mmCIF file of the N, C-alpha and C atoms, coordinates in Angstrom:
data_MODEL
# 
_entry.id   MODEL 
# 
loop_
_atom_site.group_PDB 
_atom_site.id 
_atom_site.type_symbol 
_atom_site.label_atom_id 
_atom_site.label_alt_id 
_atom_site.label_comp_id 
_atom_site.label_asym_id 
_atom_site.label_entity_id 
_atom_site.label_seq_id 
_atom_site.pdbx_PDB_ins_code 
_atom_site.Cartn_x 
_atom_site.Cartn_y 
_atom_site.Cartn_z 
_atom_site.occupancy 
_atom_site.B_iso_or_equiv 
_atom_site.pdbx_formal_charge 
_atom_site.auth_seq_id 
_atom_site.auth_comp_id 
_atom_site.auth_asym_id 
_atom_site.auth_atom_id 
_atom_site.pdbx_PDB_model_num 
ATOM 1   N N  . GLN A 1 1  ? 14.733 -55.341 -29.977 1.00 0.00 ? 1  GLN A N  1 
ATOM 2   C CA . GLN A 1 1  ? 14.396 -56.685 -29.561 1.00 0.00 ? 1  GLN A CA 1 
ATOM 3   C C  . GLN A 1 1  ? 14.622 -57.636 -30.719 1.00 0.00 ? 1  GLN A C  1 
ATOM 4   N N  . PRO A 1 2  ? 14.964 -58.880 -30.456 1.00 0.00 ? 2  PRO A N  1 
ATOM 5   C CA . PRO A 1 2  ? 15.137 -59.834 -31.543 1.00 0.00 ? 2  PRO A CA 1 
ATOM 6   C C  . PRO A 1 2  ? 13.840 -60.015 -32.318 1.00 0.00 ? 2  PRO A C  1 
ATOM 7   N N  . GLY A 1 3  ? 13.954 -60.153 -33.623 1.00 0.00 ? 3  GLY A N  1 
ATOM 8   C CA . GLY A 1 3  ? 12.777 -60.383 -34.451 1.00 0.00 ? 3  GLY A CA 1 
ATOM 9   C C  . GLY A 1 3  ? 12.888 -59.698 -35.789 1.00 0.00 ? 3  GLY A C  1 
ATOM 10  N N  . GLY A 1 4  ? 11.860 -59.817 -36.590 1.00 0.00 ? 4  GLY A N  1 
ATOM 11  C CA . GLY A 1 4  ? 11.862 -59.210 -37.907 1.00 0.00 ? 4  GLY A CA 1 
ATOM 12  C C  . GLY A 1 4  ? 12.698 -60.013 -38.883 1.00 0.00 ? 4  GLY A C  1 
ATOM 13  N N  . CYS A 1 5  ? 12.581 -59.696 -40.148 1.00 0.00 ? 5  CYS A N  1 
ATOM 14  C CA . CYS A 1 5  ? 13.274 -60.471 -41.180 1.00 0.00 ? 5  CYS A CA 1 
ATOM 15  C C  . CYS A 1 5  ? 14.770 -60.171 -41.242 1.00 0.00 ? 5  CYS A C  1 
ATOM 16  N N  . SER A 1 6  ? 15.231 -59.085 -40.602 1.00 0.00 ? 6  SER A N  1 
ATOM 17  C CA . SER A 1 6  ? 16.664 -58.758 -40.627 1.00 0.00 ? 6  SER A CA 1 
ATOM 18  C C  . SER A 1 6  ? 17.374 -59.043 -39.311 1.00 0.00 ? 6  SER A C  1 
ATOM 19  N N  . GLY A 1 7  ? 16.666 -59.556 -38.319 1.00 0.00 ? 7  GLY A N  1 
ATOM 20  C CA . GLY A 1 7  ? 17.312 -59.933 -37.068 1.00 0.00 ? 7  GLY A CA 1 
ATOM 21  C C  . GLY A 1 7  ? 16.822 -59.196 -35.841 1.00 0.00 ? 7  GLY A C  1 
ATOM 22  N N  . PHE A 1 8  ? 16.601 -57.885 -35.959 1.00 0.00 ? 8  PHE A N  1 
ATOM 23  C CA . PHE A 1 8  ? 16.118 -57.084 -34.838 1.00 0.00 ? 8  PHE A CA 1 
ATOM 24  C C  . PHE A 1 8  ? 14.969 -56.216 -35.313 1.00 0.00 ? 8  PHE A C  1 
ATOM 25  N N  . LYS A 1 9  ? 14.059 -55.892 -34.378 1.00 0.00 ? 9  LYS A N  1 
ATOM 26  C CA . LYS A 1 9  ? 12.987 -54.962 -34.719 1.00 0.00 ? 9  LYS A CA 1 
ATOM 27  C C  . LYS A 1 9  ? 12.826 -53.955 -33.592 1.00 0.00 ? 9  LYS A C  1 
ATOM 28  N N  . TYR A 1 10 ? 12.346 -52.783 -33.953 1.00 0.00 ? 10 TYR A N  1 
ATOM 29  C CA . TYR A 1 10 ? 12.134 -51.728 -32.978 1.00 0.00 ? 10 TYR A CA 1 
ATOM 30  C C  . TYR A 1 10 ? 10.806 -51.956 -32.271 1.00 0.00 ? 10 TYR A C  1 
ATOM 31  N N  . GLY A 1 11 ? 10.756 -51.607 -30.994 1.00 0.00 ? 11 GLY A N  1 
ATOM 32  C CA . GLY A 1 11 ? 9.521  -51.711 -30.232 1.00 0.00 ? 11 GLY A CA 1 
ATOM 33  C C  . GLY A 1 11 ? 9.449  -50.591 -29.217 1.00 0.00 ? 11 GLY A C  1 
ATOM 34  N N  . LEU A 1 12 ? 8.277  -50.008 -29.086 1.00 0.00 ? 12 LEU A N  1 
ATOM 35  C CA . LEU A 1 12 ? 8.059  -48.938 -28.123 1.00 0.00 ? 12 LEU A CA 1 
ATOM 36  C C  . LEU A 1 12 ? 6.924  -49.330 -27.192 1.00 0.00 ? 12 LEU A C  1 
ATOM 37  N N  . LEU A 1 13 ? 7.116  -49.110 -25.915 1.00 0.00 ? 13 LEU A N  1 
ATOM 38  C CA . LEU A 1 13 ? 6.091  -49.358 -24.909 1.00 0.00 ? 13 LEU A CA 1 
ATOM 39  C C  . LEU A 1 13 ? 5.989  -48.136 -24.019 1.00 0.00 ? 13 LEU A C  1 
ATOM 40  N N  . ILE A 1 14 ? 4.809  -47.874 -23.498 1.00 0.00 ? 14 ILE A N  1 
ATOM 41  C CA . ILE A 1 14 ? 4.638  -46.802 -22.516 1.00 0.00 ? 14 ILE A CA 1 
ATOM 42  C C  . ILE A 1 14 ? 4.826  -47.425 -21.136 1.00 0.00 ? 14 ILE A C  1 
ATOM 43  N N  . GLU A 1 15 ? 5.761  -46.891 -20.382 1.00 0.00 ? 15 GLU A N  1 
ATOM 44  C CA . GLU A 1 15 ? 6.087  -47.395 -19.051 1.00 0.00 ? 15 GLU A CA 1 
ATOM 45  C C  . GLU A 1 15 ? 6.045  -46.248 -18.053 1.00 0.00 ? 15 GLU A C  1 
ATOM 46  N N  . ASP A 1 16 ? 5.681  -46.558 -16.805 1.00 0.00 ? 16 ASP A N  1 
ATOM 47  C CA . ASP A 1 16 ? 5.656  -45.543 -15.749 1.00 0.00 ? 16 ASP A CA 1 
ATOM 48  C C  . ASP A 1 16 ? 7.029  -45.322 -15.126 1.00 0.00 ? 16 ASP A C  1 
ATOM 49  N N  . ALA A 1 17 ? 7.838  -46.372 -15.100 1.00 0.00 ? 17 ALA A N  1 
ATOM 50  C CA . ALA A 1 17 ? 9.145  -46.279 -14.445 1.00 0.00 ? 17 ALA A CA 1 
ATOM 51  C C  . ALA A 1 17 ? 10.128 -47.216 -15.139 1.00 0.00 ? 17 ALA A C  1 
ATOM 52  N N  . ALA A 1 18 ? 11.395 -46.919 -14.950 1.00 0.00 ? 18 ALA A N  1 
ATOM 53  C CA . ALA A 1 18 ? 12.455 -47.758 -15.517 1.00 0.00 ? 18 ALA A CA 1 
ATOM 54  C C  . ALA A 1 18 ? 12.550 -49.066 -14.744 1.00 0.00 ? 18 ALA A C  1 
ATOM 55  N N  . ALA A 1 19 ? 12.920 -50.115 -15.440 1.00 0.00 ? 19 ALA A N  1 
ATOM 56  C CA . ALA A 1 19 ? 13.218 -51.389 -14.787 1.00 0.00 ? 19 ALA A CA 1 
ATOM 57  C C  . ALA A 1 19 ? 14.650 -51.328 -14.259 1.00 0.00 ? 19 ALA A C  1 
ATOM 58  N N  . GLU A 1 20 ? 14.972 -52.216 -13.347 1.00 0.00 ? 20 GLU A N  1 
ATOM 59  C CA . GLU A 1 20 ? 16.324 -52.249 -12.797 1.00 0.00 ? 20 GLU A CA 1 
ATOM 60  C C  . GLU A 1 20 ? 17.334 -52.468 -13.918 1.00 0.00 ? 20 GLU A C  1 
ATOM 61  N N  . GLY A 1 21 ? 18.359 -51.620 -13.976 1.00 0.00 ? 21 GLY A N  1 
ATOM 62  C CA . GLY A 1 21 ? 19.407 -51.734 -14.975 1.00 0.00 ? 21 GLY A CA 1 
ATOM 63  C C  . GLY A 1 21 ? 19.159 -50.962 -16.256 1.00 0.00 ? 21 GLY A C  1 
ATOM 64  N N  . ASP A 1 22 ? 17.948 -50.397 -16.429 1.00 0.00 ? 22 ASP A N  1 
ATOM 65  C CA . ASP A 1 22 ? 17.645 -49.638 -17.645 1.00 0.00 ? 22 ASP A CA 1 
ATOM 66  C C  . ASP A 1 22 ? 18.475 -48.365 -17.741 1.00 0.00 ? 22 ASP A C  1 
ATOM 67  N N  . LEU A 1 23 ? 18.857 -48.017 -18.955 1.00 0.00 ? 23 LEU A N  1 
ATOM 68  C CA . LEU A 1 23 ? 19.458 -46.722 -19.245 1.00 0.00 ? 23 LEU A CA 1 
ATOM 69  C C  . LEU A 1 23 ? 18.306 -45.723 -19.312 1.00 0.00 ? 23 LEU A C  1 
ATOM 70  N N  . VAL A 1 24 ? 18.423 -44.584 -18.623 1.00 0.00 ? 24 VAL A N  1 
ATOM 71  C CA . VAL A 1 24 ? 17.369 -43.575 -18.618 1.00 0.00 ? 24 VAL A CA 1 
ATOM 72  C C  . VAL A 1 24 ? 17.879 -42.344 -19.349 1.00 0.00 ? 24 VAL A C  1 
ATOM 73  N N  . VAL A 1 25 ? 17.173 -41.958 -20.420 1.00 0.00 ? 25 VAL A N  1 
ATOM 74  C CA . VAL A 1 25 ? 17.525 -40.781 -21.208 1.00 0.00 ? 25 VAL A CA 1 
ATOM 75  C C  . VAL A 1 25 ? 16.451 -39.736 -20.965 1.00 0.00 ? 25 VAL A C  1 
ATOM 76  N N  . ASP A 1 26 ? 16.824 -38.622 -20.330 1.00 0.00 ? 26 ASP A N  1 
ATOM 77  C CA . ASP A 1 26 ? 15.873 -37.558 -20.011 1.00 0.00 ? 26 ASP A CA 1 
ATOM 78  C C  . ASP A 1 26 ? 15.758 -36.611 -21.193 1.00 0.00 ? 26 ASP A C  1 
ATOM 79  N N  . GLN A 1 27 ? 14.552 -36.453 -21.712 1.00 0.00 ? 27 GLN A N  1 
ATOM 80  C CA . GLN A 1 27 ? 14.303 -35.589 -22.867 1.00 0.00 ? 27 GLN A CA 1 
ATOM 81  C C  . GLN A 1 27 ? 13.381 -34.429 -22.503 1.00 0.00 ? 27 GLN A C  1 
ATOM 82  N N  . GLY A 1 28 ? 13.523 -33.885 -21.307 1.00 0.00 ? 28 GLY A N  1 
ATOM 83  C CA . GLY A 1 28 ? 12.710 -32.755 -20.883 1.00 0.00 ? 28 GLY A CA 1 
ATOM 84  C C  . GLY A 1 28 ? 11.348 -33.205 -20.387 1.00 0.00 ? 28 GLY A C  1 
ATOM 85  N N  . GLU A 1 29 ? 10.338 -33.158 -21.260 1.00 0.00 ? 29 GLU A N  1 
ATOM 86  C CA . GLU A 1 29 ? 8.978  -33.516 -20.860 1.00 0.00 ? 29 GLU A CA 1 
ATOM 87  C C  . GLU A 1 29 ? 8.769  -35.021 -20.731 1.00 0.00 ? 29 GLU A C  1 
ATOM 88  N N  . TYR A 1 30 ? 9.665  -35.805 -21.254 1.00 0.00 ? 30 TYR A N  1 
ATOM 89  C CA . TYR A 1 30 ? 9.513  -37.254 -21.177 1.00 0.00 ? 30 TYR A CA 1 
ATOM 90  C C  . TYR A 1 30 ? 10.872 -37.910 -20.981 1.00 0.00 ? 30 TYR A C  1 
ATOM 91  N N  . ARG A 1 31 ? 10.832 -39.161 -20.553 1.00 0.00 ? 31 ARG A N  1 
ATOM 92  C CA . ARG A 1 31 ? 12.051 -39.945 -20.369 1.00 0.00 ? 31 ARG A CA 1 
ATOM 93  C C  . ARG A 1 31 ? 11.947 -41.215 -21.200 1.00 0.00 ? 31 ARG A C  1 
ATOM 94  N N  . VAL A 1 32 ? 13.075 -41.652 -21.717 1.00 0.00 ? 32 VAL A N  1 
ATOM 95  C CA . VAL A 1 32 ? 13.147 -42.882 -22.501 1.00 0.00 ? 32 VAL A CA 1 
ATOM 96  C C  . VAL A 1 32 ? 13.929 -43.905 -21.688 1.00 0.00 ? 32 VAL A C  1 
ATOM 97  N N  . PHE A 1 33 ? 13.358 -45.102 -21.540 1.00 0.00 ? 33 PHE A N  1 
ATOM 98  C CA . PHE A 1 33 ? 14.015 -46.191 -20.825 1.00 0.00 ? 33 PHE A CA 1 
ATOM 99  C C  . PHE A 1 33 ? 14.485 -47.226 -21.844 1.00 0.00 ? 33 PHE A C  1 
ATOM 100 N N  . VAL A 1 34 ? 15.740 -47.612 -21.747 1.00 0.00 ? 34 VAL A N  1 
ATOM 101 C CA . VAL A 1 34 ? 16.310 -48.587 -22.683 1.00 0.00 ? 34 VAL A CA 1 
ATOM 102 C C  . VAL A 1 34 ? 16.925 -49.726 -21.877 1.00 0.00 ? 34 VAL A C  1 
ATOM 103 N N  . ASP A 1 35 ? 16.514 -50.953 -22.195 1.00 0.00 ? 35 ASP A N  1 
ATOM 104 C CA . ASP A 1 35 ? 17.075 -52.095 -21.476 1.00 0.00 ? 35 ASP A CA 1 
ATOM 105 C C  . ASP A 1 35 ? 18.534 -52.294 -21.894 1.00 0.00 ? 35 ASP A C  1 
ATOM 106 N N  . PRO A 1 36 ? 19.349 -52.890 -21.016 1.00 0.00 ? 36 PRO A N  1 
ATOM 107 C CA . PRO A 1 36 ? 20.783 -53.033 -21.298 1.00 0.00 ? 36 PRO A CA 1 
ATOM 108 C C  . PRO A 1 36 ? 21.096 -53.790 -22.589 1.00 0.00 ? 36 PRO A C  1 
ATOM 109 N N  . PHE A 1 37 ? 20.326 -54.819 -22.938 1.00 0.00 ? 37 PHE A N  1 
ATOM 110 C CA . PHE A 1 37 ? 20.579 -55.575 -24.166 1.00 0.00 ? 37 PHE A CA 1 
ATOM 111 C C  . PHE A 1 37 ? 20.398 -54.687 -25.389 1.00 0.00 ? 37 PHE A C  1 
ATOM 112 N N  . SER A 1 38 ? 19.335 -53.901 -25.419 1.00 0.00 ? 38 SER A N  1 
ATOM 113 C CA . SER A 1 38 ? 19.029 -53.064 -26.587 1.00 0.00 ? 38 SER A CA 1 
ATOM 114 C C  . SER A 1 38 ? 19.956 -51.867 -26.715 1.00 0.00 ? 38 SER A C  1 
ATOM 115 N N  . ALA A 1 39 ? 20.462 -51.361 -25.593 1.00 0.00 ? 39 ALA A N  1 
ATOM 116 C CA . ALA A 1 39 ? 21.272 -50.139 -25.612 1.00 0.00 ? 39 ALA A CA 1 
ATOM 117 C C  . ALA A 1 39 ? 22.467 -50.249 -26.551 1.00 0.00 ? 39 ALA A C  1 
ATOM 118 N N  . GLN A 1 40 ? 23.088 -51.412 -26.628 1.00 0.00 ? 40 GLN A N  1 
ATOM 119 C CA . GLN A 1 40 ? 24.267 -51.581 -27.481 1.00 0.00 ? 40 GLN A CA 1 
ATOM 120 C C  . GLN A 1 40 ? 23.940 -51.436 -28.965 1.00 0.00 ? 40 GLN A C  1 
ATOM 121 N N  . TYR A 1 41 ? 22.684 -51.650 -29.343 1.00 0.00 ? 41 TYR A N  1 
ATOM 122 C CA . TYR A 1 41 ? 22.298 -51.601 -30.749 1.00 0.00 ? 41 TYR A CA 1 
ATOM 123 C C  . TYR A 1 41 ? 21.671 -50.280 -31.172 1.00 0.00 ? 41 TYR A C  1 
ATOM 124 N N  . ILE A 1 42 ? 21.282 -49.457 -30.204 1.00 0.00 ? 42 ILE A N  1 
ATOM 125 C CA . ILE A 1 42 ? 20.588 -48.223 -30.588 1.00 0.00 ? 42 ILE A CA 1 
ATOM 126 C C  . ILE A 1 42 ? 21.301 -46.950 -30.141 1.00 0.00 ? 42 ILE A C  1 
ATOM 127 N N  . SER A 1 43 ? 22.554 -47.046 -29.772 1.00 0.00 ? 43 SER A N  1 
ATOM 128 C CA . SER A 1 43 ? 23.318 -45.857 -29.423 1.00 0.00 ? 43 SER A CA 1 
ATOM 129 C C  . SER A 1 43 ? 23.368 -44.917 -30.625 1.00 0.00 ? 43 SER A C  1 
ATOM 130 N N  . GLY A 1 44 ? 22.936 -43.690 -30.441 1.00 0.00 ? 44 GLY A N  1 
ATOM 131 C CA . GLY A 1 44 ? 22.950 -42.705 -31.521 1.00 0.00 ? 44 GLY A CA 1 
ATOM 132 C C  . GLY A 1 44 ? 21.718 -42.710 -32.402 1.00 0.00 ? 44 GLY A C  1 
ATOM 133 N N  . VAL A 1 45 ? 20.751 -43.583 -32.118 1.00 0.00 ? 45 VAL A N  1 
ATOM 134 C CA . VAL A 1 45 ? 19.546 -43.646 -32.952 1.00 0.00 ? 45 VAL A CA 1 
ATOM 135 C C  . VAL A 1 45 ? 18.727 -42.355 -32.817 1.00 0.00 ? 45 VAL A C  1 
ATOM 136 N N  . ILE A 1 46 ? 18.125 -41.938 -33.913 1.00 0.00 ? 46 ILE A N  1 
ATOM 137 C CA . ILE A 1 46 ? 17.227 -40.778 -33.917 1.00 0.00 ? 46 ILE A CA 1 
ATOM 138 C C  . ILE A 1 46 ? 15.815 -41.299 -34.124 1.00 0.00 ? 46 ILE A C  1 
ATOM 139 N N  . ILE A 1 47 ? 14.926 -40.988 -33.169 1.00 0.00 ? 47 ILE A N  1 
ATOM 140 C CA . ILE A 1 47 ? 13.522 -41.391 -33.256 1.00 0.00 ? 47 ILE A CA 1 
ATOM 141 C C  . ILE A 1 47 ? 12.710 -40.156 -33.603 1.00 0.00 ? 47 ILE A C  1 
ATOM 142 N N  . ASP A 1 48 ? 11.860 -40.284 -34.614 1.00 0.00 ? 48 ASP A N  1 
ATOM 143 C CA . ASP A 1 48 ? 11.027 -39.161 -35.055 1.00 0.00 ? 48 ASP A CA 1 
ATOM 144 C C  . ASP A 1 48 ? 9.611  -39.673 -35.285 1.00 0.00 ? 48 ASP A C  1 
ATOM 145 N N  . TYR A 1 49 ? 8.652  -38.775 -35.223 1.00 0.00 ? 49 TYR A N  1 
ATOM 146 C CA . TYR A 1 49 ? 7.264  -39.107 -35.549 1.00 0.00 ? 49 TYR A CA 1 
ATOM 147 C C  . TYR A 1 49 ? 6.935  -38.411 -36.855 1.00 0.00 ? 49 TYR A C  1 
ATOM 148 N N  . THR A 1 50 ? 6.535  -39.165 -37.852 1.00 0.00 ? 50 THR A N  1 
ATOM 149 C CA . THR A 1 50 ? 6.270  -38.589 -39.165 1.00 0.00 ? 50 THR A CA 1 
ATOM 150 C C  . THR A 1 50 ? 4.856  -38.919 -39.625 1.00 0.00 ? 50 THR A C  1 
ATOM 151 N N  . THR A 1 51 ? 4.348  -38.060 -40.499 1.00 0.00 ? 51 THR A N  1 
ATOM 152 C CA . THR A 1 51 ? 3.047  -38.265 -41.123 1.00 0.00 ? 51 THR A CA 1 
ATOM 153 C C  . THR A 1 51 ? 3.235  -38.164 -42.626 1.00 0.00 ? 51 THR A C  1 
ATOM 154 N N  . SER A 1 52 ? 2.716  -39.156 -43.346 1.00 0.00 ? 52 SER A N  1 
ATOM 155 C CA . SER A 1 52 ? 2.826  -39.158 -44.801 1.00 0.00 ? 52 SER A CA 1 
ATOM 156 C C  . SER A 1 52 ? 1.538  -39.736 -45.384 1.00 0.00 ? 52 SER A C  1 
ATOM 157 N N  . MET A 1 53 ? 1.489  -39.852 -46.696 1.00 0.00 ? 53 MET A N  1 
ATOM 158 C CA . MET A 1 53 ? 0.314  -40.413 -47.347 1.00 0.00 ? 53 MET A CA 1 
ATOM 159 C C  . MET A 1 53 ? 0.140  -41.895 -47.000 1.00 0.00 ? 53 MET A C  1 
ATOM 160 N N  . GLN A 1 54 ? 1.226  -42.560 -46.619 1.00 0.00 ? 54 GLN A N  1 
ATOM 161 C CA . GLN A 1 54 ? 1.153  -43.968 -46.238 1.00 0.00 ? 54 GLN A CA 1 
ATOM 162 C C  . GLN A 1 54 ? 0.693  -44.158 -44.797 1.00 0.00 ? 54 GLN A C  1 
ATOM 163 N N  . GLY A 1 55 ? 0.659  -43.085 -44.028 1.00 0.00 ? 55 GLY A N  1 
ATOM 164 C CA . GLY A 1 55 ? 0.249  -43.160 -42.633 1.00 0.00 ? 55 GLY A CA 1 
ATOM 165 C C  . GLY A 1 55 ? 1.178  -42.359 -41.747 1.00 0.00 ? 55 GLY A C  1 
ATOM 166 N N  . SER A 1 56 ? 1.022  -42.522 -40.459 1.00 0.00 ? 56 SER A N  1 
ATOM 167 C CA . SER A 1 56 ? 1.867  -41.809 -39.512 1.00 0.00 ? 56 SER A CA 1 
ATOM 168 C C  . SER A 1 56 ? 2.402  -42.793 -38.480 1.00 0.00 ? 56 SER A C  1 
ATOM 169 N N  . GLY A 1 57 ? 3.535  -42.442 -37.899 1.00 0.00 ? 57 GLY A N  1 
ATOM 170 C CA . GLY A 1 57 ? 4.138  -43.293 -36.884 1.00 0.00 ? 57 GLY A CA 1 
ATOM 171 C C  . GLY A 1 57 ? 5.580  -42.914 -36.629 1.00 0.00 ? 57 GLY A C  1 
ATOM 172 N N  . PHE A 1 58 ? 6.194  -43.657 -35.755 1.00 0.00 ? 58 PHE A N  1 
ATOM 173 C CA . PHE A 1 58 ? 7.585  -43.406 -35.392 1.00 0.00 ? 58 PHE A CA 1 
ATOM 174 C C  . PHE A 1 58 ? 8.524  -43.978 -36.449 1.00 0.00 ? 58 PHE A C  1 
ATOM 175 N N  . THR A 1 59 ? 9.593  -43.242 -36.724 1.00 0.00 ? 59 THR A N  1 
ATOM 176 C CA . THR A 1 59 ? 10.649 -43.711 -37.614 1.00 0.00 ? 59 THR A CA 1 
ATOM 177 C C  . THR A 1 59 ? 11.955 -43.738 -36.823 1.00 0.00 ? 59 THR A C  1 
ATOM 178 N N  . PHE A 1 60 ? 12.854 -44.609 -37.239 1.00 0.00 ? 60 PHE A N  1 
ATOM 179 C CA . PHE A 1 60 ? 14.129 -44.790 -36.553 1.00 0.00 ? 60 PHE A CA 1 
ATOM 180 C C  . PHE A 1 60 ? 15.253 -44.650 -37.563 1.00 0.00 ? 60 PHE A C  1 
ATOM 181 N N  . LYS A 1 61 ? 16.215 -43.775 -37.256 1.00 0.00 ? 61 LYS A N  1 
ATOM 182 C CA . LYS A 1 61 ? 17.426 -43.646 -38.064 1.00 0.00 ? 61 LYS A CA 1 
ATOM 183 C C  . LYS A 1 61 ? 18.566 -44.134 -37.189 1.00 0.00 ? 61 LYS A C  1 
ATOM 184 N N  . ASN A 1 62 ? 19.096 -45.307 -37.520 1.00 0.00 ? 62 ASN A N  1 
ATOM 185 C CA . ASN A 1 62 ? 20.072 -45.972 -36.675 1.00 0.00 ? 62 ASN A CA 1 
ATOM 186 C C  . ASN A 1 62 ? 21.431 -46.045 -37.370 1.00 0.00 ? 62 ASN A C  1 
ATOM 187 N N  . PRO A 1 63 ? 22.432 -45.305 -36.859 1.00 0.00 ? 63 PRO A N  1 
ATOM 188 C CA . PRO A 1 63 ? 23.762 -45.342 -37.477 1.00 0.00 ? 63 PRO A CA 1 
ATOM 189 C C  . PRO A 1 63 ? 24.469 -46.685 -37.282 1.00 0.00 ? 63 PRO A C  1 
ATOM 190 N N  . ASN A 1 64 ? 23.969 -47.527 -36.386 1.00 0.00 ? 64 ASN A N  1 
ATOM 191 C CA . ASN A 1 64 ? 24.586 -48.827 -36.116 1.00 0.00 ? 64 ASN A CA 1 
ATOM 192 C C  . ASN A 1 64 ? 24.049 -49.933 -37.014 1.00 0.00 ? 64 ASN A C  1 
ATOM 193 N N  . ALA A 1 65 ? 22.963 -49.676 -37.717 1.00 0.00 ? 65 ALA A N  1 
ATOM 194 C CA . ALA A 1 65 ? 22.354 -50.708 -38.559 1.00 0.00 ? 65 ALA A CA 1 
ATOM 195 C C  . ALA A 1 65 ? 23.250 -50.996 -39.757 1.00 0.00 ? 65 ALA A C  1 
ATOM 196 N N  . THR A 1 66 ? 23.514 -52.264 -39.977 1.00 0.00 ? 66 THR A N  1 
ATOM 197 C CA . THR A 1 66 ? 24.337 -52.664 -41.123 1.00 0.00 ? 66 THR A CA 1 
ATOM 198 C C  . THR A 1 66 ? 23.478 -53.131 -42.285 1.00 0.00 ? 66 THR A C  1 
ATOM 199 N N  . GLY A 1 67 ? 22.195 -53.242 -42.062 1.00 0.00 ? 67 GLY A N  1 
ATOM 200 C CA . GLY A 1 67 ? 21.266 -53.653 -43.107 1.00 0.00 ? 67 GLY A CA 1 
ATOM 201 C C  . GLY A 1 67 ? 19.851 -53.533 -42.603 1.00 0.00 ? 67 GLY A C  1 
ATOM 202 N N  . GLY A 1 68 ? 18.902 -53.696 -43.494 1.00 0.00 ? 68 GLY A N  1 
ATOM 203 C CA . GLY A 1 68 ? 17.501 -53.613 -43.121 1.00 0.00 ? 68 GLY A CA 1 
ATOM 204 C C  . GLY A 1 68 ? 16.652 -54.372 -44.109 1.00 0.00 ? 68 GLY A C  1 
ATOM 205 N N  . CYS A 1 69 ? 15.371 -54.389 -43.849 1.00 0.00 ? 69 CYS A N  1 
ATOM 206 C CA . CYS A 1 69 ? 14.451 -55.085 -44.748 1.00 0.00 ? 69 CYS A CA 1 
ATOM 207 C C  . CYS A 1 69 ? 13.672 -54.058 -45.565 1.00 0.00 ? 69 CYS A C  1 
ATOM 208 N N  . GLY A 1 70 ? 12.990 -54.515 -46.571 1.00 0.00 ? 70 GLY A N  1 
ATOM 209 C CA . GLY A 1 70 ? 12.235 -53.627 -47.436 1.00 0.00 ? 70 GLY A CA 1 
ATOM 210 C C  . GLY A 1 70 ? 11.097 -52.916 -46.736 1.00 0.00 ? 70 GLY A C  1 
ATOM 211 N N  . CYS A 1 71 ? 10.526 -53.544 -45.711 1.00 0.00 ? 71 CYS A N  1 
ATOM 212 C CA . CYS A 1 71 ? 9.392  -52.922 -45.028 1.00 0.00 ? 71 CYS A CA 1 
ATOM 213 C C  . CYS A 1 71 ? 9.842  -51.855 -44.036 1.00 0.00 ? 71 CYS A C  1 
ATOM 214 N N  . GLY A 1 72 ? 11.131 -51.823 -43.684 1.00 0.00 ? 72 GLY A N  1 
ATOM 215 C CA . GLY A 1 72 ? 11.658 -50.796 -42.792 1.00 0.00 ? 72 GLY A CA 1 
ATOM 216 C C  . GLY A 1 72 ? 11.404 -51.028 -41.318 1.00 0.00 ? 72 GLY A C  1 
ATOM 217 N N  . THR A 1 73 ? 10.886 -52.192 -40.935 1.00 0.00 ? 73 THR A N  1 
ATOM 218 C CA . THR A 1 73 ? 10.586 -52.420 -39.527 1.00 0.00 ? 73 THR A CA 1 
ATOM 219 C C  . THR A 1 73 ? 11.641 -53.235 -38.795 1.00 0.00 ? 73 THR A C  1 
ATOM 220 N N  . SER A 1 74 ? 12.626 -53.759 -39.502 1.00 0.00 ? 74 SER A N  1 
ATOM 221 C CA . SER A 1 74 ? 13.678 -54.500 -38.811 1.00 0.00 ? 74 SER A CA 1 
ATOM 222 C C  . SER A 1 74 ? 15.040 -54.138 -39.393 1.00 0.00 ? 74 SER A C  1 
ATOM 223 N N  . PHE A 1 75 ? 16.090 -54.486 -38.633 1.00 0.00 ? 75 PHE A N  1 
ATOM 224 C CA . PHE A 1 75 ? 17.445 -54.134 -39.050 1.00 0.00 ? 75 PHE A CA 1 
ATOM 225 C C  . PHE A 1 75 ? 18.422 -55.195 -38.590 1.00 0.00 ? 75 PHE A C  1 
ATOM 226 N N  . SER A 1 76 ? 19.602 -55.169 -39.160 1.00 0.00 ? 76 SER A N  1 
ATOM 227 C CA . SER A 1 76 ? 20.693 -56.024 -38.697 1.00 0.00 ? 76 SER A CA 1 
ATOM 228 C C  . SER A 1 76 ? 21.807 -55.128 -38.186 1.00 0.00 ? 76 SER A C  1 
ATOM 229 N N  . ALA A 1 77 ? 22.566 -55.647 -37.225 1.00 0.00 ? 77 ALA A N  1 
ATOM 230 C CA . ALA A 1 77 ? 23.653 -54.854 -36.641 1.00 0.00 ? 77 ALA A CA 1 
ATOM 231 C C  . ALA A 1 77 ? 24.861 -55.735 -36.407 1.00 0.00 ? 77 ALA A C  1 
# 
């Protein structure tokens, strides 16, 4: 979604069903819904859940990102 200091930021929501036009990625026990606008920027992204001394949460490794910010929450593409 647009936002963050580098132009785009990642956002996760829990949804019961896909919206019209969403890309649906089936991952066995769960499904990921991606809106058409975001799909072009996150193709090939790896989402992981990590725990460290700084805390725990989801991390994103995006091969399409051309830059990012120091806080790691936004990217440019």
